NUDO-513599 format. One record per residue (C-alpha): residue number from 1; residue in one letter; x, y, z. Coordinates in nm, 4 decimals. Last residue first. Layout:
NODE  seq  type  xx  yy  zz
NODE  NUM  a  X  Y  Z
...
This chain:
NODE  seq  type  xx  yy  zz
NODE  384  s  14.2720  11.1531  11.1580
NODE  383  t  14.4551  11.4593  11.0236
NODE  382  g  14.2216  11.5494  10.7426
NODE  381  y  14.2874  11.6607  10.3900
NODE  380  t  14.1857  11.9967  10.2482
NODE  379  r  13.9788  12.0337  9.9384
NODE  378  g  13.9611  12.2346  9.6194
NODE  377  v  13.7919  12.5094  9.4212
NODE  376  h  13.4221  12.4355  9.4482
NODE  375  r  13.2387  12.7363  9.3129
NODE  374  m  13.0152  12.9949  9.4792
NODE  373  n  12.8361  13.1916  9.2058
NODE  372  r  12.4870  13.2641  9.3306
NODE  371  r  12.5506  13.6240  9.4350
NODE  370  g  12.4652  13.7305  9.7886
NODE  369  c  12.7849  13.9294  9.8489
NODE  368  k  12.8959  13.7714  10.1772
NODE  367  p  12.6958  13.4493  10.2193
NODE  366  c  12.7705  13.3526  9.8557
NODE  365  l  12.4850  13.1391  9.7253
NODE  364  r  12.6096  12.8138  9.5690
NODE  363  v  12.5311  12.6178  9.8869
NODE  362  d  12.1605  12.6845  9.8327
NODE  361  v  11.9560  12.5166  10.1038
NODE  360  d  11.5915  12.4848  9.9981
NODE  359  w  11.5678  12.1595  10.1957
NODE  358  a  11.4920  11.8909  9.9373
NODE  357  a  11.5390  12.0712  9.6048
NODE  356  k  11.8251  12.2987  9.7118
NODE  355  l  12.0150  12.0249  9.8953
NODE  354  l  11.9610  11.7919  9.5992
NODE  353  e  12.0899  12.0499  9.3487
NODE  352  a  12.4077  12.1040  9.5529
NODE  351  m  12.4568  11.7278  9.5865
NODE  350  s  12.4219  11.6877  9.2103
NODE  349  l  12.0914  11.5546  9.0817
NODE  348  n  12.0903  11.2345  8.8724
NODE  347  a  11.7685  11.0987  9.0288
NODE  346  y  11.6204  11.3393  9.2831
NODE  345  r  11.2509  11.3452  9.1959
NODE  344  e  11.1964  10.9748  9.1366
NODE  343  k  10.8554  10.9062  8.9873
NODE  342  f  10.5255  10.8328  9.1551
NODE  341  r  10.1917  10.6882  9.0391
NODE  340  r  10.3195  10.4627  8.7668
NODE  339  h  10.0385  10.4037  8.5198
NODE  338  g  9.8205  10.1490  8.3444
NODE  337  q  9.7702  9.9218  8.6437
NODE  336  i  9.8685  9.6184  8.4359
NODE  335  s  10.1771  9.7941  8.2952
NODE  334  f  10.2692  9.9278  8.6396
NODE  333  i  10.2538  9.5739  8.7783
NODE  332  l  10.4552  9.4222  8.4920
NODE  331  k  10.7311  9.6840  8.5098
NODE  330  l  10.7340  9.6456  8.8882
NODE  329  n  10.7898  9.2708  8.8608
NODE  328  q  11.0598  9.3113  8.5932
NODE  327  a  11.2581  9.5609  8.8013
NODE  326  k  11.2111  9.3751  9.1301
NODE  325  y  11.3275  9.0324  9.0122
NODE  324  r  11.6725  9.0010  9.1711
NODE  323  n  11.6191  9.2663  9.4376
NODE  322  n  11.3102  9.1023  9.5857
NODE  321  l  11.0456  9.3764  9.5686
NODE  320  f  10.7800  9.1324  9.4390
NODE  319  g  10.8185  8.9446  9.7653
NODE  318  y  11.1115  9.0581  9.9756
NODE  317  y  11.3367  9.3570  10.0393
NODE  316  r  11.5940  9.4136  10.3141
NODE  315  v  11.6995  9.7059  10.5346
NODE  314  k  11.9394  9.6177  10.8212
NODE  313  q  12.1973  9.4902  10.5768
NODE  312  f  12.4970  9.3691  10.7801
NODE  311  g  12.8254  9.4805  10.6242
NODE  310  p  13.0039  9.5110  10.9574
NODE  309  p  12.7899  9.3931  11.2513
NODE  308  l  12.5313  9.6499  11.3663
NODE  307  v  12.5995  9.9291  11.6138
NODE  306  h  12.3075  9.9134  11.8564
NODE  305  m  12.5070  9.8185  12.1654
NODE  304  l  12.7241  10.1254  12.0936
NODE  303  y  12.4504  10.3601  12.2122
NODE  302  r  12.4050  10.1759  12.5403
NODE  301  r  12.7763  10.1940  12.6253
NODE  300  i  12.7993  10.5596  12.5172
NODE  299  f  12.5024  10.6540  12.7399
NODE  298  e  12.6591  10.4597  13.0270
NODE  297  t  12.9835  10.6553  12.9826
NODE  296  n  12.7956  10.9866  12.9738
NODE  295  a  12.6190  10.9053  13.2999
NODE  294  l  12.2496  10.8791  13.2309
NODE  293  t  11.9498  11.1083  13.2732
NODE  292  i  11.6066  11.0192  13.1370
NODE  291  t  11.3242  11.2686  13.0790
NODE  290  r  10.9721  11.1427  13.0218
NODE  289  r  10.6987  11.2242  12.7703
NODE  288  p  10.3419  11.2226  12.8954
NODE  287  e  10.1255  10.9056  12.9053
NODE  286  g  9.8635  10.8690  12.6322
NODE  285  p  9.9586  10.5129  12.5488
NODE  284  g  10.1996  10.3696  12.8096
NODE  283  k  10.5664  10.4149  12.8957
NODE  282  g  10.5655  10.7808  12.7975
NODE  281  r  10.7925  10.8699  12.5074
NODE  280  a  11.1522  10.9596  12.5795
NODE  279  s  11.3516  11.2782  12.6309
NODE  278  f  11.7258  11.3059  12.6897
NODE  277  t  11.9638  11.4035  12.9689
NODE  276  v  12.3402  11.3491  12.9444
NODE  275  r  12.5787  11.3398  13.2378
NODE  274  q  12.9420  11.3869  13.3398
NODE  273  e  13.0985  11.6850  13.1609
NODE  272  d  12.7616  11.8301  13.0660
NODE  271  v  12.4952  11.7462  12.8098
NODE  270  s  12.1351  11.8673  12.7873
NODE  269  l  11.8032  11.7935  12.6199
NODE  268  i  11.9071  11.5267  12.3686
NODE  267  r  11.6017  11.4097  12.1725
NODE  266  g  11.6822  11.6234  11.8665
NODE  265  n  12.0360  11.4871  11.8509
NODE  264  s  11.8851  11.1559  11.7457
NODE  263  i  11.8717  10.8263  11.9328
NODE  262  a  11.9229  10.4604  11.8377
NODE  261  i  11.9740  10.5446  11.4711
NODE  260  k  11.7094  10.6078  11.2099
NODE  259  h  11.8026  10.5557  10.8482
NODE  258  t  11.5256  10.3106  10.7652
NODE  257  y  11.2797  10.4020  11.0402
NODE  256  r  11.1603  10.7536  10.9647
NODE  255  g  11.1747  10.6662  10.5950
NODE  254  l  10.9018  10.4135  10.6702
NODE  253  y  10.6548  10.7009  10.7012
NODE  252  e  10.7584  10.8587  10.3714
NODE  251  m  10.7307  10.5108  10.2232
NODE  250  a  10.3759  10.4617  10.3490
NODE  249  n  10.2874  10.8217  10.2578
NODE  248  g  10.3229  10.7252  9.8926
NODE  247  f  10.0100  10.5084  9.8800
NODE  246  g  9.7573  10.7188  10.0710
NODE  245  n  9.5671  10.4218  10.2108
NODE  244  f  9.8087  10.3476  10.4870
NODE  243  t  9.7422  10.1175  10.7838
NODE  242  e  9.9571  10.1509  11.0932
NODE  241  k  10.1004  9.9478  11.3809
NODE  240  i  9.9790  9.5963  11.3107
NODE  239  y  10.1192  9.3836  11.5895
NODE  238  p  10.3576  9.0967  11.6536
NODE  237  c  10.3563  8.9923  12.0188
NODE  236  w  10.5071  8.6637  12.1289
NODE  235  e  10.3412  8.5254  12.4422
NODE  234  k  10.5887  8.2831  12.5979
NODE  233  k  10.5162  7.9097  12.6122
NODE  232  y  10.7362  7.8336  12.3100
NODE  231  l  11.0114  8.0370  12.4751
NODE  230  g  10.9964  7.8169  12.7840
NODE  229  d  11.0367  7.5096  12.5626
NODE  228  r  11.3546  7.6579  12.4133
NODE  227  f  11.5066  7.7403  12.7537
NODE  226  g  11.4201  7.3979  12.8956
NODE  225  a  11.5639  7.2222  12.5908
NODE  224  w  11.8804  7.4352  12.6031
NODE  223  g  11.9453  7.3576  12.9687
NODE  222  r  11.8957  6.9900  12.8971
NODE  221  t  12.1323  7.0090  12.6017
NODE  220  d  12.4035  7.1772  12.8084
NODE  219  r  12.5552  7.4771  12.6275
NODE  218  l  12.2515  7.6786  12.7373
NODE  217  r  12.3867  7.7082  13.0915
NODE  216  e  12.6631  7.9380  12.9661
NODE  215  c  12.4228  8.2073  12.8458
NODE  214  a  12.5459  8.4831  13.0809
NODE  213  s  12.9051  8.3685  13.0191
NODE  212  s  12.8527  8.4333  12.6480
NODE  211  f  12.7451  8.1514  12.4195
NODE  210  a  12.8186  8.1193  12.0464
NODE  209  l  12.5693  7.9407  11.8211
NODE  208  r  12.6641  7.7338  11.5140
NODE  207  g  12.6784  7.3878  11.6696
NODE  206  g  12.4342  7.2440  11.4159
NODE  205  k  12.1962  7.1475  11.6962
NODE  204  y  12.1938  7.5084  11.8137
NODE  203  l  12.1374  7.6463  11.4626
NODE  202  s  11.8472  7.4035  11.4134
NODE  201  d  11.6948  7.5073  11.7463
NODE  200  l  11.7086  7.8729  11.6437
NODE  199  g  11.5440  7.8002  11.3086
NODE  198  a  11.2652  7.6028  11.4779
NODE  197  l  11.2273  7.8847  11.7312
NODE  196  y  11.2001  8.1485  11.4594
NODE  195  k  10.9585  7.9516  11.2421
NODE  194  g  10.7228  7.8487  11.5216
NODE  193  k  10.7096  8.1992  11.6674
NODE  192  f  10.6403  8.3521  11.3256
NODE  191  k  10.3559  8.1131  11.2443
NODE  190  d  10.1951  8.1526  11.5855
NODE  189  r  10.2139  8.5300  11.5824
NODE  188  l  10.0878  8.5821  11.2265
NODE  187  v  9.7890  8.3571  11.2947
NODE  186  r  9.7181  8.5462  11.6185
NODE  185  v  9.7513  8.8799  11.4343
NODE  184  p  9.4909  8.7894  11.1711
NODE  183  i  9.6319  8.8215  10.8145
NODE  182  f  9.4581  9.0476  10.5576
NODE  181  f  9.5355  9.3849  10.7128
NODE  180  r  9.2245  9.5993  10.6775
NODE  179  g  9.1246  9.8291  10.3914
NODE  178  g  9.0611  9.5531  10.1415
NODE  177  a  9.3262  9.3379  9.9840
NODE  176  k  9.4420  9.3555  9.6221
NODE  175  r  9.5117  9.0926  9.3559
NODE  174  i  9.7246  9.1664  9.0523
NODE  173  k  9.7816  8.9120  8.7758
NODE  172  r  10.0916  8.7090  8.7020
NODE  171  d  9.9360  8.3583  8.6992
NODE  170  p  10.0938  8.2876  9.0405
NODE  169  t  9.9263  8.6046  9.1759
NODE  168  l  10.1158  8.9321  9.2015
NODE  167  g  10.0591  9.1659  9.4915
NODE  166  g  9.8328  9.4008  9.6807
NODE  165  g  9.8091  9.5066  10.0405
NODE  164  s  10.1738  9.6082  10.0324
NODE  163  v  10.3709  9.5258  10.3456
NODE  162  i  10.5920  9.7701  10.5362
NODE  161  c  10.7822  9.5686  10.7938
NODE  160  h  10.9500  9.6954  11.1129
NODE  159  m  11.1515  9.4263  11.2909
NODE  158  h  11.2243  9.4085  11.6625
NODE  157  v  11.5142  9.3576  11.9044
NODE  156  h  11.5013  9.5556  12.2282
NODE  155  y  11.8391  9.6287  12.3899
NODE  154  l  11.8177  9.9427  12.6032
NODE  153  l  11.8469  10.2883  12.4470
NODE  152  e  11.5781  10.4224  12.6879
NODE  151  q  11.3285  10.4665  12.4024
NODE  150  n  11.3805  10.1070  12.2884
NODE  149  w  11.6597  9.9639  12.0782
NODE  148  t  11.7494  9.6900  11.8262
NODE  147  h  11.5826  9.7967  11.5021
NODE  146  l  11.5736  9.5925  11.1807
NODE  145  v  11.3968  9.7346  10.8745
NODE  144  q  11.1906  9.5201  10.6371
NODE  143  v  11.0383  9.6263  10.3023
NODE  142  i  10.7807  9.3819  10.1671
NODE  141  g  10.6053  9.3614  9.8302
NODE  140  p  10.3075  9.1267  9.8207
NODE  139  t  10.2887  8.7786  9.6643
NODE  138  a  9.9272  8.6804  9.5971
NODE  137  g  9.6311  8.4849  9.7334
NODE  136  l  9.5567  8.7605  9.9830
NODE  135  r  9.4190  8.5784  10.2887
NODE  134  k  9.1802  8.2933  10.2063
NODE  133  k  9.3777  8.2411  9.8847
NODE  132  d  9.6817  8.1524  10.0942
NODE  131  a  9.9918  8.3084  9.9365
NODE  130  s  9.9817  8.5905  10.1924
NODE  129  l  10.0347  8.3406  10.4759
NODE  128  e  10.3508  8.2053  10.3135
NODE  127  l  10.4832  8.5515  10.2245
NODE  126  i  10.4202  8.7096  10.5652
NODE  125  t  10.5774  8.4275  10.7655
NODE  124  q  10.8649  8.3842  10.5206
NODE  123  a  10.9522  8.7540  10.5456
NODE  122  c  10.9489  8.7642  10.9259
NODE  121  c  11.1422  8.4360  10.9445
NODE  120  k  11.4207  8.5491  10.7094
NODE  119  h  11.4747  8.8890  10.8712
NODE  118  l  11.4817  8.7282  11.2179
NODE  117  l  11.7278  8.4630  11.1023
NODE  116  g  11.9567  8.7373  10.9726
NODE  115  y  11.9397  8.9138  11.3087
NODE  114  l  12.0230  8.5763  11.4605
NODE  113  l  12.3349  8.5046  11.2536
NODE  112  a  12.4729  8.8590  11.2333
NODE  111  q  12.4150  8.9187  11.6050
NODE  110  n  12.5238  8.5960  11.7688
NODE  109  c  12.6505  8.7397  12.1027
NODE  108  y  12.3623  8.9878  12.1193
NODE  107  i  12.1034  8.7314  12.0105
NODE  106  l  12.1842  8.4949  12.2986
NODE  105  g  12.1761  8.7698  12.5596
NODE  104  n  11.8531  8.9223  12.4289
NODE  103  l  11.6544  8.5986  12.3887
NODE  102  e  11.4754  8.6315  12.7246
NODE  101  h  11.3622  8.9722  12.6002
NODE  100  p  11.1003  8.7998  12.3857
NODE  99  v  11.1159  8.8704  12.0078
NODE  98  t  10.9291  9.1503  11.8337
NODE  97  f  10.7601  9.1656  11.4930
NODE  96  v  10.6083  9.4949  11.3734
NODE  95  v  10.3663  9.5251  11.0791
NODE  94  h  10.3060  9.8522  10.8937
NODE  93  f  10.0424  9.8088  10.6233
NODE  92  y  10.0004  9.9476  10.2719
NODE  91  p  9.6824  9.9849  10.0667
NODE  90  a  9.7167  9.9269  9.6931
NODE  89  d  9.8123  10.1257  9.3839
NODE  88  i  10.1826  10.0414  9.3646
NODE  87  v  10.4789  10.2137  9.5304
NODE  86  e  10.8162  10.1567  9.3600
NODE  85  a  10.8809  10.5246  9.2755
NODE  84  g  10.8327  10.6031  9.6452
NODE  83  r  11.1159  10.3620  9.7220
NODE  82  k  11.3635  10.5696  9.5222
NODE  81  d  11.2594  10.9031  9.6784
NODE  80  v  11.2477  10.7542  10.0276
NODE  79  w  11.6031  10.6233  9.9858
NODE  78  l  11.7348  10.9552  9.8520
NODE  77  e  11.5851  11.1471  10.1446
NODE  76  k  11.7156  10.8928  10.3972
NODE  75  q  12.0661  10.9103  10.2517
NODE  74  v  12.0613  11.2907  10.2713
NODE  73  a  11.9369  11.2989  10.6316
NODE  72  q  12.1525  11.0201  10.7765
NODE  71  c  12.4921  11.1770  10.8440
NODE  70  c  12.4580  11.3847  11.1610
NODE  69  p  12.3411  11.1089  11.3990
NODE  68  c  12.6423  10.8898  11.3124
NODE  67  n  12.5779  10.5144  11.3128
NODE  66  r  12.5596  10.4851  10.9327
NODE  65  n  12.9054  10.6431  10.9041
NODE  64  r  12.9143  10.9181  10.6430
NODE  63  c  13.1995  11.0904  10.8348
NODE  62  s  13.1024  11.4470  10.7435
NODE  61  n  13.3515  11.6770  10.5768
NODE  60  n  13.4085  12.0302  10.7025
NODE  59  h  13.2792  12.2951  10.4623
NODE  58  f  13.5339  12.5778  10.4255
NODE  57  e  13.4064  12.8977  10.2622
NODE  56  v  13.6140  13.1594  10.0763
NODE  55  h  13.4922  13.5108  9.9815
NODE  54  g  13.6662  13.6462  9.6707
NODE  53  c  13.3963  13.9014  9.5900
NODE  52  d  13.2867  13.7949  9.2411
NODE  51  p  13.4702  13.4629  9.2011
NODE  50  c  13.3081  13.3307  9.5223
NODE  49  e  13.5198  13.0486  9.6593
NODE  48  s  13.4398  12.7003  9.7863
NODE  47  v  13.6664  12.4652  9.9806
NODE  46  n  13.5776  12.1105  10.0796
NODE  45  a  13.7043  11.9947  10.4157
NODE  44  g  13.9204  11.7309  10.5782
NODE  43  l  13.8266  11.4427  10.8048
NODE  42  k  13.9810  11.6107  11.1101
NODE  41  g  13.7854  11.9270  11.0288
NODE  40  s  13.5292  11.8565  11.3013
NODE  39  k  13.2411  11.7732  11.0686
NODE  38  c  13.2386  11.4123  11.1982
NODE  37  y  13.5566  11.3350  11.3957
NODE  36  l  13.4177  11.2123  11.7296
NODE  35  i  13.1142  11.0389  11.5772
NODE  34  a  13.3339  10.8617  11.3202
NODE  33  r  13.5861  10.7559  11.5844
NODE  32  s  13.3061  10.6061  11.7946
NODE  31  a  13.1606  10.4204  11.4948
NODE  30  r  13.5041  10.2802  11.4097
NODE  29  k  13.5442  10.1519  11.7666
NODE  28  q  13.2012  9.9876  11.7453
NODE  27  v  13.3000  9.8205  11.4160
NODE  26  d  13.6205  9.6905  11.5725
NODE  25  s  13.4271  9.5399  11.8627
NODE  24  q  13.4314  9.7123  12.1989
NODE  23  f  13.4601  9.5377  12.5360
NODE  22  h  13.4137  9.7767  12.8266
NODE  21  r  13.7583  9.8594  12.9609
NODE  20  s  13.6499  10.1526  13.1801
NODE  19  a  13.9445  10.3471  13.0322
NODE  18  d  13.7755  10.3509  12.6923
NODE  17  f  13.4636  10.5014  12.8501
NODE  16  a  13.6727  10.7641  13.0271
NODE  15  e  13.8386  10.8551  12.6959
NODE  14  h  13.4953  10.8785  12.5328
NODE  13  s  13.3661  11.1098  12.8045
NODE  12  n  13.3467  11.4764  12.7102
NODE  11  l  13.4152  11.4524  12.3372
NODE  10  w  13.1845  11.1523  12.3085
NODE  9  v  12.8990  11.3311  12.4878
NODE  8  q  12.9657  11.6390  12.2711
NODE  7  q  12.9226  11.4270  11.9581
NODE  6  i  12.5762  11.3392  12.0842
NODE  5  k  12.5047  11.7087  12.1366
NODE  4  g  12.5650  11.8108  11.7775
NODE  3  g  12.8401  11.7399  11.5263
NODE  2  t  12.9418  12.1014  11.4712
NODE  1  m  13.2013  12.1635  11.7454
């Protein structure tokens, strides 16, 4: 078994989880199959041979599913490399938007719709306030990453945003902020809350929301009005998590979030036939790390809650990084600044070259004779 401790949880208890008759969407079922089969040989293997000594190596294929804990490292490295080449000379800020837990049930049964609304409202909030000359007076670049979990794998919807402290003005010049984030948190909070709740109310009035049994009371207009008004009274809590003045380290930092899944193998302390134990941060600042033990089936249930709808883009780009105009915007910015600080390191590398450059892993080195001549000679096909 080469897929790590999370795969072991599935091997031990996935059949029991299926038998418990918890509802699973098609995309959740695919994620479970991917975790079970990743690097097991059931997805086939690539075969390499050393022409000098004849040694043969079989490399079991990974599943490449975005929910698999074993398949994110290469994609993360390539993503960080590309985004680093888009960094401009300006401070960068990490802003986090959260929504009240009272919305959890409604969001979970309208995931694509309400995750999309969250992306839209976060971006609009930052862009509209940034346009104000009292703030930045320019359009920044924004990278947004949706997360849906907390340290205990419970449902906690929030958006990580990396925002450049510099951007393009309407007359196509560059304006930069100082060392502190240029929008007060209370202003950010009120704008975001108003946008999200107005968007939510519009979806309700348009009949576009689905309601689970736990949200049944919201079908009634009076129930909805009370729920909506209660959310307006809640304290919404966006916050500024980090400030970066080292340019490229902002994207290295965000790389932790872009291809992160609900929990990594590194946090799993032990797995047996019935239970899994994992570590978590302390509940408050400065508090020691905790250990949490769950039944394997409960661990699987929580993990699958964070599988996104098929095709949903959890990472999105706004402002001068908007996909449609990004290339021309960056060309203009780098022309004005007179240089491009970072360049892609891994563009056009083969997988073998990437593994060597990023992790100093040389798959061409024969483990038997030590010569650097291992060659790909074929593949086997899986049984899944």
